[in-house]
C-alpha positions as CSV (number, residue, x, y, z in Angstrom):
1,M,3.3,-3.1,12.5
2,Y,-0.2,-2.4,11.1
3,S,-1.7,-5.4,9.3
4,I,-4.5,-5.3,6.7
5,T,-6.2,-8.1,4.7
6,I,-7.8,-7.1,1.5
7,E,-11.0,-9.0,1.1
8,L,-13.0,-8.6,-2.0
9,D,-16.8,-8.4,-1.6
10,E,-19.0,-8.5,-4.7
11,N,-21.8,-6.8,-2.8
12,V,-19.7,-3.6,-2.3
13,S,-18.7,-1.3,-5.2
14,Q,-15.1,-1.2,-6.4
15,R,-14.9,2.5,-5.5
16,E,-16.0,1.8,-1.9
17,L,-13.5,-1.0,-1.5
18,I,-10.7,1.1,-3.0
19,N,-11.5,4.0,-0.7
20,K,-11.8,1.8,2.4
21,Y,-8.5,0.1,1.9
22,I,-6.7,3.4,0.9
23,R,-7.9,4.9,4.2
24,D,-6.8,1.8,6.1
25,I,-3.4,1.8,4.6
26,L,-2.8,5.5,5.2
27,T,-4.0,5.1,8.8
28,G,-1.5,2.3,9.2
29,L,1.3,4.3,7.8
30,R,0.5,7.3,10.0
31,E,0.1,5.2,13.2
32,E,2.7,2.4,12.8
33,H,4.9,3.6,9.9
34,E,4.8,0.1,8.4
35,V,1.9,-1.8,6.9
36,Y,1.7,-5.5,6.0
37,I,-1.0,-6.1,3.4
38,S,-2.4,-9.6,2.8
39,L,-3.7,-9.8,-0.8
40,P,-6.4,-12.1,-2.1
41,E,-5.5,-15.1,-4.2
42,E,-5.6,-13.2,-7.5
43,G,-3.0,-10.7,-6.2
44,R,-2.5,-7.7,-8.5
45,D,-4.4,-9.3,-11.3
46,N,-7.5,-8.2,-9.6
47,I,-8.5,-4.6,-10.7
48,V,-9.4,-3.5,-7.2
49,V,-6.2,-4.7,-5.7
50,D,-4.2,-3.2,-8.5
51,R,-5.9,0.2,-8.2
52,I,-5.3,0.2,-4.4
53,L,-1.6,-0.5,-4.7
54,T,-1.1,1.9,-7.6
55,M,-2.7,4.7,-5.6
56,I,-0.6,4.0,-2.6
57,E,2.6,3.8,-4.7
58,G,1.7,7.2,-6.2
59,Y,1.1,8.7,-2.8
60,L,4.4,7.4,-1.4
61,W,6.2,8.5,-4.6
62,M,4.9,12.0,-4.1
63,K,6.2,12.1,-0.5
64,M,9.7,11.3,-1.5
65,P,12.1,14.2,-2.2
66,N,13.2,14.2,-5.8
67,D,16.8,13.4,-5.0
68,D,15.9,10.2,-3.1
69,K,13.5,8.6,-5.6
70,D,15.9,5.7,-6.1
71,R,15.1,4.6,-2.5
72,F,11.4,4.3,-3.3
73,Y,11.4,0.7,-4.3
74,K,13.3,-0.3,-1.1
75,D,10.2,0.8,0.8
76,I,7.6,-1.3,-1.0
77,Y,8.2,-5.0,-1.0
78,F,6.0,-7.3,-3.1
79,S,6.3,-11.0,-2.2
80,P,7.3,-13.2,-5.2
81,K,3.9,-15.0,-5.1
82,E,2.1,-11.6,-4.8
83,D,0.3,-12.8,-1.7
84,F,1.4,-9.9,0.4
85,V,2.9,-6.4,0.2
86,F,5.0,-4.7,2.9
87,I,5.2,-0.9,2.9
88,K,7.4,1.4,5.0
89,D,6.5,5.1,5.2
90,P,9.5,7.0,3.7
91,A,8.7,10.1,5.7
92,Y,9.2,8.2,8.9
93,V,12.1,6.0,7.7
94,Y,14.1,8.8,6.2
95,N,12.9,11.6,8.5
96,Y,11.1,13.6,5.8
97,R,8.3,15.8,7.1
């Protein structure tokens, strides 16, 4: 399993952070098909974290065939405390290519 820790850096622009972590997450999905993402203390309340996760959710949603959209939320698990997210690549899990 691919593991990523999102660390916020005030010296780096939001756009750069978002692009970096999107690339990291997509790399993890391609290479390992499962990604564990450790979130900063603020969780999704942080704008950068929220944008990263929203973009990844959109990407995965678009990969799912229309007749299987109900499975989507089984492939993204948010911990109750919002301190981590676990994502499975639906293309790998359900053999969509």
